[in-house]
C-alpha positions as CSV (number, residue, x, y, z in Angstrom):
1,M,109.7,76.7,95.4
2,E,110.7,80.0,96.9
3,E,110.7,81.8,93.6
4,D,107.1,80.9,93.0
5,R,105.9,82.7,96.2
6,L,105.0,86.3,96.7
7,S,107.8,88.2,98.4
8,F,105.7,89.5,101.4
9,D,103.1,88.0,103.7
10,F,100.0,89.9,102.8
11,E,97.6,88.4,105.3
12,D,95.7,91.3,106.9
13,L,98.0,93.9,105.3
14,D,96.9,97.4,105.9
15,R,99.4,99.5,103.9
16,D,98.1,102.9,104.9
17,A,98.2,101.9,108.6
18,L,101.8,100.8,108.3
19,I,102.8,104.0,106.6
20,D,100.9,106.0,109.2
21,E,102.8,104.2,112.0
22,A,106.1,105.2,110.3
23,V,104.9,108.8,109.9
24,E,103.9,109.0,113.6
25,M,107.3,107.7,114.6
26,F,109.1,110.4,112.5
27,Q,106.9,113.1,113.9
28,R,107.5,112.0,117.5
29,S,111.2,111.9,117.0
30,G,111.9,115.6,116.7
31,P,113.4,117.6,113.8
32,L,115.4,114.8,112.3
33,E,117.7,117.3,110.7
34,S,119.9,114.8,109.0
35,V,116.8,113.1,107.4
36,T,115.3,116.3,106.2
37,R,118.6,117.6,104.9
38,S,119.2,114.4,102.9
39,A,115.6,114.6,101.5
40,R,116.3,118.2,100.3
41,N,119.3,116.9,98.3
42,W,117.0,114.9,96.2
43,S,114.8,116.1,93.3
44,F,112.2,117.4,95.7
45,S,111.2,120.9,96.6
46,P,113.1,122.5,99.6
47,E,110.1,122.2,101.9
48,T,109.6,118.5,101.3
49,D,110.5,116.2,104.2
50,V,110.4,112.5,104.7
51,V,107.0,112.6,106.3
52,G,105.6,114.3,103.2
53,I,107.2,111.6,101.0
54,L,105.7,108.8,103.1
55,Q,102.3,110.5,102.9
56,A,102.6,110.7,99.1
57,L,103.1,106.9,99.0
58,K,99.5,106.5,100.1
59,A,98.3,108.1,96.8
60,E,99.9,105.3,94.7
61,K,98.0,102.7,92.8
62,A,98.6,99.2,91.6
63,A,95.5,97.3,90.5
64,F,94.0,94.8,88.1
65,G,91.8,96.2,85.4
66,P,88.0,95.9,85.9
67,C,87.8,92.6,84.1
68,P,90.0,90.3,82.1
69,E,89.9,90.4,78.3
70,V,88.7,87.1,76.8
71,L,89.1,85.9,73.2
72,P,87.6,82.4,72.4
73,L,89.9,80.2,70.4
74,D,87.4,77.7,69.2
75,S,87.6,75.6,65.9
76,E,85.2,78.0,64.1
77,A,87.3,81.0,64.9
78,L,90.5,79.2,63.9
79,K,89.0,77.9,60.6
80,S,87.6,81.3,59.7
81,R,91.3,82.5,59.8
82,G,92.4,79.7,57.4
83,V,94.1,77.7,60.1
84,D,94.7,74.1,59.1
85,L,94.4,72.3,62.4
86,D,96.9,69.5,63.0
87,T,95.9,66.2,64.7
88,R,97.2,67.3,68.1
89,V,95.2,70.5,68.2
90,R,92.0,68.9,66.9
91,T,92.3,66.3,69.6
92,L,92.7,69.0,72.2
93,L,89.7,71.0,70.9
94,D,87.6,67.9,71.2
95,R,88.3,67.7,74.9
96,F,88.8,71.4,75.9
97,D,87.6,74.9,75.2
98,F,90.4,77.4,74.7
99,Y,90.5,81.1,75.5
100,N,93.1,83.8,75.4
101,V,92.6,85.6,78.7
102,T,94.5,88.8,79.4
103,F,94.8,90.6,82.8
104,P,95.5,94.3,82.3
105,V,97.4,95.9,85.2
106,T,97.4,99.6,86.2
107,L,100.5,101.0,87.9
108,F,100.6,104.6,89.3
109,P,103.7,105.1,91.4
110,K,104.9,108.2,93.2
111,R,106.4,110.5,90.7
112,G,110.0,109.7,90.1
113,W,109.8,106.4,92.0
114,A,109.0,103.7,89.5
115,F,108.1,100.3,90.8
116,D,110.8,97.8,90.1
117,R,109.0,94.5,90.9
118,L,105.6,93.2,90.0
119,E,104.3,89.9,91.2
120,C,101.0,88.3,90.4
121,Q,99.2,85.0,91.1
122,V,96.0,83.9,89.4
123,E,94.0,80.7,90.3
124,F,91.2,79.3,88.2
125,N,88.1,77.7,89.7
126,P,89.7,77.6,93.2
127,G,88.2,74.9,95.5
128,E,86.7,72.9,92.6
129,S,87.6,69.2,92.0
130,P,90.6,68.7,89.6
131,D,88.4,67.6,86.7
132,R,86.6,71.0,86.9
133,R,89.6,73.2,87.0
134,P,90.9,74.9,83.9
135,L,94.6,74.6,83.1
136,A,97.1,77.1,81.7
137,H,98.1,75.8,78.2
138,D,100.6,78.7,77.9
139,I,101.5,81.9,79.7
140,F,102.8,85.3,78.8
141,P,105.2,86.8,79.5
142,G,107.2,83.6,79.9
143,S,110.5,83.0,81.6
144,D,112.0,82.1,78.2
145,W,111.3,85.6,76.9
146,E,113.9,87.1,79.1
147,T,116.7,86.9,76.5
148,L,114.6,88.8,74.0
149,A,113.3,91.3,76.5
150,K,117.0,92.2,77.3
151,A,117.8,92.7,73.7
152,T,114.9,94.9,72.6
153,M,112.2,97.1,74.1
154,H,109.5,96.4,71.5
155,L,108.0,92.9,71.2
156,E,105.2,91.6,69.1
157,I,103.1,89.0,71.0
158,G,100.9,86.6,69.0
159,I,99.2,83.2,69.1
160,T,100.5,80.4,66.9
161,E,98.6,77.5,65.3
162,A,99.6,75.4,68.3
163,L,97.6,77.7,70.5
164,E,100.7,79.0,72.2
165,F,102.1,82.5,72.7
166,R,105.2,83.6,70.7
167,A,107.2,86.8,70.9
168,K,109.4,88.4,68.3
169,A,111.1,91.8,68.1
170,A,108.9,94.4,66.6
171,A,112.1,96.1,65.2
172,P,114.4,93.2,64.4
173,S,117.5,95.4,64.1
174,L,117.3,96.1,67.8
175,A,117.6,92.5,68.8
176,S,120.3,89.9,68.4
177,A,119.6,87.3,65.7
178,G,120.0,84.5,68.2
179,A,117.5,85.9,70.7
180,E,114.9,86.6,68.1
181,G,115.3,83.3,66.4
182,Q,115.0,81.4,69.7
183,L,111.6,82.8,70.5
184,S,109.9,83.4,67.1
185,A,111.2,80.4,65.0
186,G,108.3,78.7,63.2
187,A,105.8,81.1,64.7
188,G,103.0,82.0,62.3
189,F,100.6,84.2,64.1
190,I,96.9,83.2,63.6
191,F,95.7,86.5,65.3
192,P,97.2,89.9,64.6
193,P,100.1,90.3,67.1
194,R,100.0,93.1,69.8
195,E,103.0,95.2,70.3
196,Y,104.4,95.1,73.8
197,H,106.9,97.5,75.3
198,V,109.3,96.1,77.8
199,K,112.7,97.3,79.2
200,R,115.3,95.0,80.6
201,A,112.8,92.8,82.3
202,R,113.9,89.8,84.4
203,I,111.0,87.4,84.1
204,V,109.9,84.4,86.2
205,S,106.7,82.6,85.3
206,R,105.3,79.4,86.5
207,G,102.1,77.4,86.1
208,K,101.9,75.9,82.6
209,N,99.6,72.9,82.7
210,A,98.4,73.9,86.2
211,S,95.4,75.7,87.6
212,E,97.4,78.4,89.3
213,V,99.9,80.7,87.5
214,F,102.5,83.1,88.8
215,W,104.6,85.9,87.4
216,R,107.5,88.0,88.7
217,L,108.9,90.8,86.7
218,D,112.0,92.7,88.0
219,D,114.0,95.7,87.1
220,E,113.5,99.5,87.5
221,S,111.2,100.9,84.8
222,F,110.7,97.4,83.4
223,F,107.7,98.6,81.4
224,E,107.7,101.5,79.0
225,K,104.6,103.2,77.6
226,D,102.2,100.4,78.0
227,E,100.7,99.2,81.3
228,P,101.7,95.6,82.1
229,R,99.5,92.9,80.6
230,L,99.6,89.3,81.8
231,G,98.1,86.5,79.8
232,V,97.1,82.9,79.7
233,I,95.9,80.5,77.0
234,L,93.3,78.8,79.2
235,K,92.3,75.2,78.6
236,V,88.8,74.5,80.0
237,P,87.4,70.9,80.2
238,K,84.3,70.6,78.0
239,G,81.1,71.4,79.9
240,V,82.7,73.2,82.8
241,T,80.8,76.4,83.6
242,P,81.2,78.9,85.1
243,V,84.9,79.6,84.9
244,K,86.1,81.8,87.7
245,A,89.4,83.4,88.5
246,K,90.9,84.8,91.7
247,G,94.0,86.9,91.6
248,M,96.4,88.9,93.7
249,L,99.2,91.3,92.6
250,A,101.8,93.2,94.4
251,A,104.0,96.0,93.2
252,Y,107.3,96.8,95.0
253,R,110.2,99.2,94.7
254,S,113.7,99.4,96.1
255,F,114.0,102.6,98.2
256,H,117.4,103.7,96.8
257,K,116.9,107.2,98.2
258,L,114.6,106.8,101.2
259,G,116.0,103.5,102.4
260,A,119.2,105.0,104.0
261,D,117.2,107.6,105.8
262,L,114.6,105.1,107.1
263,G,117.6,103.3,108.6
264,V,118.0,106.1,111.1
265,L,114.7,105.2,112.8
266,M,114.2,101.6,111.6
267,E,115.1,100.2,115.0
268,Y,112.3,102.1,116.5
269,L,109.6,100.8,114.2
270,S,107.7,97.6,114.9
271,E,108.9,94.5,113.3
272,R,105.9,94.4,110.9
273,V,106.6,98.0,109.7
274,R,110.3,97.3,109.3
275,S,109.6,94.2,107.2
276,F,107.1,96.2,105.1
277,F,109.7,98.8,104.1
278,T,112.6,96.4,103.7
279,K,110.4,94.3,101.4
280,G,109.7,97.4,99.2
281,A,106.6,98.9,100.7
282,P,104.4,96.6,98.5
283,L,101.1,97.9,97.1
284,V,98.5,95.1,96.8
285,D,95.3,94.4,94.9
286,R,93.0,91.4,94.7
287,G,90.4,90.5,92.2
288,E,87.8,87.9,91.5
289,W,86.1,87.5,88.1
290,E,83.9,85.2,86.1
291,I,85.6,84.6,82.7
292,R,82.9,85.9,80.3
293,G,82.7,84.0,77.1
294,A,84.0,80.8,78.8
């Protein structure tokens, strides 16, 4: 499905080289008075020009954390918390090892230009036979959280006795009763919930019961205070070691201010550079990890 794919072809992407090509074209094209004048009408200092703005994009950062956070969800850990395991969960624990795996993400956009789209794909034990590939038992944030994310900026994320993520409003008065009830009904957290700050996020997630998961989060300034955190309740067939993960993320923005001015010279740029800017000048990171504790 189209919505399960990253929005840009990142094969052999060299972001700095694409920006440098645009800078070179601006510099070769003369004073560009209209572009510079428009730039000075923004919240930049008078000496700032579009070339300087493009150069500043190269200092941005979007990256995975150094390693995922891993919390085993074995029967001993659950029993120590007084969890009375039902038959379904006991059957699953006989066949699989469960882990709460969280992927922290660091975003550092150019000042005043927040990213407005984050996409991420993570694959577990890529290239292995199906019987040796872990599956995503659950994912956060999930597509069904969008209603609550629109109603409140502060969510509490926890794990239930069914080994699934649940979200509820940290401040219930901020959310509609219907939205909160939809996502938190019957959710007794077996681990202390973590507060999560979101703002008007549009959420697409795919990959439950699959070995590859995908997230897309949209809207300007969709995260407030916290860095984004993406998580999976991982279901690993008994005896499968090691467990490895391979991921790629991309952070984009809509060039509300710069886009119109880029249009002046867009026709002079190569097709590859034009596509790069029209797709939001994505910043990409890749990671490979061994899931420690699994």
